[in-house]
MARBA-3410 file (N, C-alpha, C, O; in Angstrom, 1 decimal):
161
-5.4,152.4,7.7,-5.7,152.4,6.5,-4.7,151.5,5.7,-3.5,151.7,6.0 ~ -5.2,150.6,4.7,-4.6,149.7,4.1,-3.8,150.4,2.6,-4.5,151.0,1.8 ~ -2.8,150.2,2.4,-2.3,150.6,1.0,-3.0,149.8,-0.1,-3.2,148.6,0.1 ~ -3.6,150.4,-1.2,-4.1,149.9,-2.2,-3.3,149.3,-3.2,-3.8,148.9,-4.2 ~ -1.9,149.2,-3.0,-0.9,149.0,-3.9,-0.8,147.4,-4.1,-1.5,146.5,-3.6
0.3,147.3,-5.1,0.5,145.7,-5.2,0.8,144.6,-4.3,1.0,143.4,-4.5 ~ 1.0,145.4,-3.1,1.2,144.3,-2.1,0.1,143.9,-1.0,0.3,143.5,0.1 ~ -1.0,144.0,-1.7,-2.3,143.9,-1.1,-2.6,142.4,-0.7,-3.3,142.1,0.3 ~ -2.0,141.5,-1.6,-2.2,140.1,-1.2,-1.9,139.6,0.1,-2.5,138.7,0.7 ~ -0.6,140.3,0.6,-0.1,139.8,1.9,-1.1,140.2,3.0,-1.4,139.5,3.9
-1.6,141.5,2.7,-2.7,141.9,3.7,-4.2,141.0,3.6,-4.9,140.7,4.6 ~ -4.5,140.5,2.4,-5.6,139.9,2.3,-5.4,138.4,2.9,-6.4,137.9,3.5 ~ -4.2,137.8,2.7,-4.0,136.6,3.4,-3.9,136.7,4.9,-4.2,135.7,5.6 ~ -3.4,137.8,5.5,-3.2,138.2,6.9,-4.9,138.4,7.5,-5.4,137.9,8.6 ~ -5.5,138.9,6.7,-7.1,139.3,7.1,-7.8,137.9,7.2,-8.5,137.7,8.2
-7.6,137.0,6.3,-8.5,135.7,6.4,-7.9,134.7,7.5,-8.6,133.8,8.1 ~ -6.6,135.0,7.8,-5.9,133.9,8.8,-6.5,134.5,10.2,-6.9,133.7,11.0 ~ -6.4,135.8,10.3,-6.6,136.4,11.5,-8.1,136.8,11.9,-8.6,137.0,13.0 ~ -8.7,137.1,10.8,-10.1,137.5,11.1,-10.3,138.9,11.4,-11.4,139.4,11.7 ~ -9.2,139.6,11.4,-9.2,141.2,11.8,-9.5,141.8,10.4,-8.8,141.8,9.5
-10.7,142.4,10.5,-11.1,143.1,9.3,-11.7,144.5,9.7,-12.6,144.5,10.5 ~ -11.1,145.6,9.1,-11.6,146.7,9.5,-13.0,147.1,8.8,-13.3,146.6,7.7 ~ -13.6,148.1,9.5,-14.9,148.4,9.2,-14.7,149.6,7.9,-14.5,150.8,8.3 ~ -14.9,149.3,6.8,-14.8,150.5,5.8,-15.9,149.9,4.7,-16.0,148.8,4.3 ~ -16.6,151.0,4.5,-17.7,150.8,3.5,-17.0,151.0,2.2,-16.1,151.8,2.0
-17.6,150.2,1.0,-17.0,150.4,-0.2,-17.8,151.3,-1.2,-17.4,151.7,-2.3 ~ -19.2,151.6,-0.6,-20.0,152.3,-1.4,-20.5,151.7,-2.6,-20.8,152.3,-3.6 ~ -20.4,150.3,-2.6,-20.8,149.4,-3.6,-22.2,149.0,-3.4,-22.5,148.7,-2.2 ~ -23.2,148.9,-4.3,-24.3,148.3,-4.0,-24.6,147.1,-4.9,-24.7,147.3,-6.1 ~ -24.9,145.9,-4.5,-24.9,144.6,-5.2,-26.3,144.4,-5.3,-27.0,144.6,-4.4
-26.7,143.7,-6.5,-28.1,143.2,-6.9,-27.9,141.8,-6.8,-27.0,141.2,-7.4 ~ -28.7,141.1,-6.1,-28.7,139.5,-5.9,-29.2,139.0,-7.3,-30.3,139.3,-7.6 ~ -28.5,138.2,-7.9,-28.9,137.5,-9.2,-30.2,136.6,-8.8,-31.2,136.7,-9.6 ~ -30.3,135.9,-7.8,-31.3,135.0,-7.3,-32.6,135.8,-7.0,-33.6,135.5,-7.5 ~ -32.4,136.7,-6.1,-33.4,137.3,-5.4,-33.9,138.7,-6.0,-35.0,139.1,-5.8
-32.9,139.3,-6.8,-33.1,140.6,-7.5,-33.2,141.7,-6.4,-33.5,142.9,-6.6 ~ -32.9,141.3,-5.1,-32.9,142.4,-4.0,-31.7,143.2,-4.1,-30.7,142.7,-4.6 ~ -31.7,144.4,-3.5,-30.5,145.1,-3.6,-30.0,144.8,-2.3,-30.7,144.5,-1.3 ~ -28.5,145.0,-2.3,-27.9,144.8,-1.0,-26.5,145.7,-1.0,-25.7,145.7,-1.9 ~ -26.5,146.4,0.0,-25.1,147.1,0.3,-23.9,146.1,0.4,-23.8,145.1,1.2
-22.8,146.5,-0.4,-21.7,145.6,-0.3,-20.6,146.2,0.5,-20.3,147.4,0.2 ~ -20.1,145.7,1.4,-19.0,146.3,2.2,-17.5,145.7,1.9,-17.4,144.5,1.4 ~ -16.5,146.5,2.3,-15.2,145.7,2.0,-14.6,145.4,3.3,-14.5,146.2,4.2 ~ -14.2,144.0,3.3,-13.5,143.6,4.5,-14.3,143.6,6.0,-13.7,143.3,7.0 ~ -15.5,143.9,6.0,-16.4,144.0,7.2,-17.9,143.4,7.0,-18.7,143.9,6.2
-18.1,142.6,7.8,-19.3,141.7,7.9,-20.4,142.8,8.8,-20.1,143.0,10.0 ~ -21.4,143.2,8.1,-22.5,144.0,8.9,-23.7,143.5,8.5,-24.0,143.6,7.3 ~ -24.5,142.9,9.3,-25.8,142.2,8.9,-27.0,143.4,9.4,-28.2,143.1,9.5 ~ -26.5,144.6,9.6,-27.4,145.6,10.3,-28.0,146.4,9.0,-28.5,147.5,9.2 ~ -28.1,145.9,7.8,-28.6,146.6,6.5,-30.1,147.1,6.8,-30.8,146.7,7.8
-30.3,147.9,5.8,-31.8,148.3,5.9,-32.7,147.2,5.9,-32.4,146.0,5.6 ~ -34.0,147.5,6.4,-35.0,146.4,6.5,-34.9,145.5,5.3,-34.8,146.0,4.2 ~ -34.9,144.1,5.5,-35.1,143.2,4.6,-33.7,143.2,3.5,-33.8,142.5,2.5 ~ -32.9,143.8,3.8,-31.5,143.7,3.0,-30.5,143.5,3.9,-30.5,143.9,5.1 ~ -29.4,142.7,3.4,-28.2,142.2,4.1,-27.0,142.6,3.4,-26.9,142.7,2.2
-26.0,142.9,4.1,-24.8,143.5,3.6,-23.9,142.3,3.3,-24.0,141.2,4.0 ~ -23.0,142.5,2.1,-22.0,141.3,1.8,-20.9,141.6,1.9,-20.8,142.9,1.8 ~ -19.9,140.9,2.0,-18.5,141.3,2.1,-17.7,141.3,0.7,-18.0,140.6,-0.3 ~ -16.7,142.2,0.7,-15.9,142.2,-0.5,-14.7,142.6,0.0,-14.6,143.2,1.1 ~ -13.5,142.4,-0.8,-12.2,142.8,-0.4,-12.0,144.4,-0.6,-12.6,145.1,-1.4
-11.1,144.8,0.4,-10.7,146.2,0.2,-9.9,146.4,-1.2,-9.0,145.6,-1.5 ~ -10.1,147.3,-1.8,-9.4,147.6,-3.1,-10.4,147.2,-4.4,-10.0,147.4,-5.5 ~ -11.5,146.6,-4.1,-12.1,146.2,-5.3,-12.8,147.4,-5.9,-13.0,147.4,-7.1 ~ -13.2,148.5,-5.2,-13.5,149.7,-6.0,-12.5,150.2,-6.7,-12.8,150.6,-7.9 ~ -11.2,150.3,-6.3,-10.3,150.9,-7.3,-10.1,150.0,-8.3,-9.9,150.5,-9.5
-10.1,148.7,-8.1,-10.2,147.9,-9.4,-11.2,148.2,-10.5,-10.9,148.3,-11.7 ~ -12.3,148.3,-10.0,-13.4,148.5,-10.9,-13.4,149.9,-11.6,-13.9,150.0,-12.7 ~ -13.0,150.8,-10.8,-12.7,152.2,-11.4,-11.7,152.2,-12.5,-12.0,152.8,-13.6 ~ -10.6,151.7,-12.3,-9.5,151.6,-13.0,-9.8,150.7,-14.4,-9.3,151.0,-15.5 ~ -10.9,149.5,-14.2,-11.0,148.9,-15.2,-12.1,149.8,-16.1,-12.0,149.8,-17.3
-13.0,150.4,-15.4,-14.1,151.2,-16.2,-13.4,152.5,-17.0,-14.0,153.0,-17.9 ~ -12.1,152.8,-16.5,-11.5,153.9,-17.3,-10.4,153.4,-18.4,-9.8,154.2,-19.1 ~ -10.3,152.1,-18.5,-9.3,151.4,-19.4,-9.7,151.8,-20.7,-8.8,152.3,-21.4 ~ -10.9,151.7,-21.3,-11.4,151.9,-22.7,-11.3,153.5,-23.1,-10.9,153.8,-24.2 ~ -11.6,154.3,-22.2,-11.6,155.7,-22.7,-11.9,156.6,-21.4,-12.4,156.2,-20.3
-11.7,158.0,-21.6,-11.8,158.8,-20.4,-13.4,158.9,-20.2,-14.2,158.9,-21.1 ~ -13.7,159.0,-18.8,-15.2,159.3,-18.5,-15.3,160.1,-17.5,-14.3,160.2,-16.7 ~ -16.4,160.8,-17.3,-16.8,161.8,-16.1,-17.4,160.7,-15.1,-17.9,159.7,-15.5 ~ -17.3,161.2,-13.9,-17.8,160.5,-12.7,-19.0,159.7,-12.7,-18.9,158.6,-12.3 ~ -20.1,160.3,-13.3,-21.4,159.7,-13.4,-21.1,158.5,-14.4,-21.5,157.4,-14.1
-20.4,158.7,-15.5,-20.3,157.6,-16.5,-19.5,156.4,-16.0,-19.8,155.3,-16.2 ~ -18.4,156.7,-15.2,-17.6,155.9,-14.4,-18.6,154.9,-13.8,-18.6,153.7,-14.1 ~ -19.6,155.4,-12.8,-20.6,154.8,-12.2,-21.3,153.8,-13.1,-21.4,152.6,-12.8 ~ -21.8,154.4,-14.2,-22.5,153.6,-15.0,-21.8,152.5,-15.7,-22.4,151.4,-15.9 ~ -20.5,152.7,-16.1,-19.7,151.9,-16.6,-19.5,150.7,-15.7,-19.4,149.6,-16.2
-19.4,150.9,-14.4,-19.0,149.8,-13.6,-20.3,149.0,-13.4,-20.2,147.8,-13.3 ~ -21.4,149.6,-13.4,-22.7,148.9,-13.3,-22.8,148.0,-14.6,-23.0,146.7,-14.5 ~ -22.6,148.6,-15.8,-22.4,147.8,-17.1,-21.5,146.6,-17.1,-22.0,145.5,-17.4 ~ -20.2,146.7,-16.7,-19.3,145.8,-16.7,-19.5,144.6,-15.8,-19.0,143.5,-16.0 ~ -20.1,144.9,-14.7,-20.3,144.0,-13.6,-22.0,143.3,-14.2,-22.4,142.4,-13.5
-22.5,143.7,-15.1,-23.8,143.2,-15.5,-25.0,143.5,-14.7,-26.0,142.9,-14.6 ~ -24.7,144.6,-14.0,-25.6,145.3,-13.2,-25.5,144.9,-11.6,-26.1,145.5,-10.8 ~ -24.6,143.9,-11.3,-24.4,143.3,-10.1,-23.9,144.6,-9.0,-24.3,144.7,-7.9 ~ -23.2,145.5,-9.6,-22.7,146.6,-8.6,-23.0,147.9,-9.1,-23.0,148.1,-10.3 ~ -23.4,148.8,-8.0,-23.5,150.2,-8.3,-22.8,151.0,-7.4,-23.0,150.9,-6.2
-22.0,152.0,-7.8,-21.3,152.7,-6.7,-21.8,154.0,-6.4,-22.1,154.7,-7.3 ~ -22.0,154.2,-5.2,-22.4,155.6,-4.7,-21.5,156.7,-5.1,-20.3,156.5,-5.3 ~ -21.9,157.9,-5.3,-21.0,158.9,-5.6,-20.3,159.2,-4.4,-19.1,159.7,-4.6 ~ -20.8,159.1,-3.1,-20.1,159.4,-2.1,-18.8,158.5,-1.7,-18.0,158.8,-0.8 ~ -18.7,157.3,-2.6,-17.5,156.6,-2.5,-16.7,156.8,-3.8,-15.4,156.9,-3.9
-17.4,156.9,-4.7,-16.7,157.0,-6.2,-15.8,158.4,-6.4,-14.8,158.3,-7.1 ~ -16.3,159.6,-5.9,-15.6,160.8,-6.1,-14.3,160.8,-5.2,-13.2,161.1,-5.7 ~ -14.4,160.5,-3.8,-13.2,160.3,-3.0,-12.1,159.5,-3.6,-10.9,159.8,-3.5 ~ -12.7,158.3,-4.1,-11.6,157.4,-4.7,-11.1,157.8,-6.0,-9.9,157.5,-6.3 ~ -11.9,158.6,-6.8,-11.2,159.2,-8.1,-10.1,160.3,-7.5,-9.0,160.4,-7.9
-10.4,161.1,-6.6,-9.4,162.1,-6.1,-8.3,161.5,-5.6,-7.2,162.0,-5.6 ~ -8.6,160.2,-5.0,-7.4,159.7,-4.3,-6.5,159.2,-5.4,-5.3,159.4,-5.4 ~ -7.1,158.5,-6.4,-6.2,157.9,-7.5,-5.7,159.1,-8.2,-4.5,159.0,-8.4 ~ -6.2,160.2,-8.5,-5.7,161.4,-9.1,-4.5,161.9,-8.3,-3.4,162.3,-8.9 ~ -4.5,162.0,-7.1,-3.3,162.3,-6.2,-2.1,161.1,-6.3,-0.9,161.3,-6.0
-2.6,160.1,-6.6,-1.5,159.0,-6.8,-0.8,158.8,-8.2,0.1,158.0,-8.5 ~ -1.7,159.8,-9.0,-0.9,159.6,-10.3,-1.5,158.6,-11.3,-1.0,158.4,-12.4 ~ -2.6,157.7,-10.7,-3.2,156.8,-11.5,-4.0,157.4,-12.7,-3.9,157.0,-13.9 ~ -4.9,158.5,-12.3,-5.7,159.1,-13.3,-5.4,160.6,-13.2,-5.0,161.2,-12.2 ~ -5.7,161.1,-14.7,-5.5,162.5,-14.7,-7.0,163.0,-15.1,-7.7,162.3,-15.7
-7.4,164.2,-14.7,-8.5,164.8,-14.9,-8.4,165.9,-15.6,-7.4,166.6,-15.6 ~ -9.5,166.3,-16.2,-9.7,167.8,-17.0,-11.0,167.9,-17.1,-11.8,167.0,-17.0 ~ -11.4,169.2,-17.4,-12.8,169.7,-17.3,-13.2,169.9,-18.9,-12.4,170.5,-19.6 ~ -14.3,169.3,-19.2,-14.7,169.4,-20.5,-16.3,169.3,-20.6,-16.9,169.0,-19.6 ~ -16.9,169.5,-21.7,-18.2,169.4,-21.9,-18.6,168.0,-21.9,-18.0,167.2,-22.5
-19.9,167.7,-21.2,-20.2,166.3,-21.2,-21.3,166.1,-22.5,-21.6,167.1,-23.1 ~ -21.9,164.9,-22.8,-22.8,164.7,-23.7,-24.1,165.6,-23.7,-24.8,165.6,-24.6 ~ -24.4,166.2,-22.6,-25.5,167.0,-22.4,-25.1,168.6,-22.2,-25.7,169.4,-21.7 ~ -23.7,168.7,-22.9,-23.1,170.2,-22.8,-23.0,170.8,-21.5,-22.9,172.0,-21.3 ~ -22.9,169.9,-20.3,-22.6,170.4,-19.0,-21.0,170.3,-18.7,-20.3,169.5,-19.2
-20.7,171.2,-18.0,-19.2,171.1,-17.6,-19.0,169.8,-16.9,-19.9,169.5,-16.1 ~ -18.1,169.0,-17.1,-17.8,167.7,-16.1,-16.4,167.5,-16.1,-15.7,167.8,-17.1 ~ -16.0,166.9,-15.2,-14.4,166.5,-15.0,-14.1,165.2,-15.3,-14.5,164.3,-14.5 ~ -13.4,164.9,-16.5,-13.3,163.8,-17.2,-12.2,163.2,-16.7,-11.3,164.1,-16.4 ~ -11.9,161.7,-16.4,-10.8,161.1,-15.9,-10.3,160.2,-16.8,-11.1,159.4,-17.4
-9.1,160.1,-17.0,-8.3,159.1,-18.0,-7.2,158.5,-17.1,-6.7,159.0,-16.2 ~ -7.0,157.0,-17.6,-5.9,156.4,-16.9,-4.4,157.0,-17.3,-4.4,157.6,-18.4 ~ -3.5,157.0,-16.6,-2.1,157.7,-16.9,-1.6,156.1,-17.0,-2.2,155.1,-16.7 ~ -0.2,156.3,-17.6,0.8,155.3,-17.5,1.0,154.4,-16.1,1.0,153.2,-16.0 ~ 1.1,155.2,-15.2,1.1,154.3,-13.9,-0.2,153.7,-13.5,-0.2,152.6,-12.8
-1.3,154.3,-13.9,-2.6,154.0,-13.6,-2.9,152.5,-14.3,-3.5,151.6,-13.8 ~ -2.3,152.5,-15.8,-2.4,151.4,-16.4,-1.7,150.3,-15.8,-2.2,149.2,-15.8 ~ -0.4,150.5,-15.3,0.3,149.5,-14.5,-0.3,149.2,-13.1,-0.1,148.1,-12.6 ~ -0.9,150.1,-12.6,-1.7,149.5,-11.5,-3.0,148.8,-11.7,-3.3,148.0,-10.8 ~ -3.8,149.0,-12.8,-4.6,148.1,-13.2,-4.3,146.8,-13.5,-5.0,145.9,-13.3
-3.1,146.7,-14.2,-2.4,145.3,-14.3,-2.1,144.6,-13.1,-2.3,143.4,-13.1 ~ -1.5,145.2,-12.0,-1.1,144.8,-10.9,-2.5,144.2,-10.0,-2.6,143.1,-9.5 ~ -3.5,145.2,-10.0,-4.7,144.8,-9.3,-5.5,143.7,-10.0,-6.2,143.0,-9.2 ~ -5.4,143.5,-11.3,-5.9,142.3,-12.0,-5.3,140.9,-11.6,-5.9,139.9,-11.5 ~ -3.8,141.2,-11.5,-3.0,140.1,-11.0,-3.5,139.7,-9.6,-3.9,138.6,-9.2
-3.3,140.7,-8.9,-3.5,140.4,-7.4,-5.0,139.9,-7.0,-5.2,139.1,-6.1 ~ -6.1,140.3,-7.9,-7.4,139.8,-7.7,-7.4,138.4,-8.2,-8.1,137.5,-7.6 ~ -6.7,138.1,-9.4,-6.7,136.6,-9.8,-6.1,135.8,-8.8,-6.4,134.6,-8.7 ~ -4.9,136.4,-7.8,-4.3,135.4,-7.0,-5.3,135.1,-5.9,-5.5,134.0,-5.4 ~ -6.1,136.4,-5.6,-7.2,136.0,-4.3,-8.0,134.9,-4.7,-8.2,133.8,-4.1
-8.6,135.2,-6.0,-9.7,134.2,-6.5,-9.0,132.8,-6.5,-9.6,131.9,-5.8 ~ -7.9,132.5,-7.0,-7.3,131.2,-6.8,-7.1,130.7,-5.3,-7.3,129.5,-5.0 ~ -6.7,131.6,-4.3,-6.5,131.3,-3.0,-7.9,131.0,-2.5,-8.1,130.0,-1.9 ~ -8.9,131.8,-2.7,-10.3,131.6,-2.2,-10.8,130.2,-2.8,-11.3,129.3,-2.0 ~ -10.8,130.0,-4.0,-11.3,128.7,-4.5,-10.7,127.4,-3.9,-11.3,126.4,-3.6
-9.4,127.7,-3.8,-8.7,126.6,-3.1,-9.1,126.1,-1.8,-9.1,124.9,-1.4 ~ -9.3,127.4,-1.0,-9.9,127.3,0.3,-11.4,126.6,0.5,-11.8,125.8,1.3 ~ -12.0,127.1,-0.6,-13.6,126.6,-0.4,-13.7,125.2,-0.9,-14.5,124.4,-0.4 ~ -12.8,124.8,-1.9,-12.9,123.3,-2.4,-12.2,122.5,-1.6,-12.3,121.3,-1.8 ~ -11.4,122.9,-0.7,-10.8,121.9,0.2,-11.6,121.4,1.3,-12.6,122.0,1.7
-11.3,120.4,1.7,-12.0,119.4,3.0,-13.1,120.2,3.1,-14.0,119.8,3.9
END
């Protein structure tokens, strides 16, 4: 298991150089803008055994954490609303499965990045609301810096010879 902390960039560079990628599903679903077909998105693992007519696409480990932190940056949200916000901020490109979202939220709560409390949702049902803590905001800034660095590295690699 890889630490989702701020030292992820070294891991990312190592993975691109060695080609050693662990098989870990992100629970994200990607909608292709060209074909409008749904594709499962995996992190750090290429698997073309998707459902019939669908193909899986690679993303870097930690992407789900970054998206969750970003979704919670504006206001506290319950889990379903976090999933909706991720779909919204990615312009419909990603949908997060609850089977991936809730374990990630729990892990973030254990790390102190989010704090949770039970309250009534917009439809008067009891729901667990998550909000970013100060360490969570610091982690979001670190994740954003790391992601920007990965984008620069990959852009340079793609545009080279």
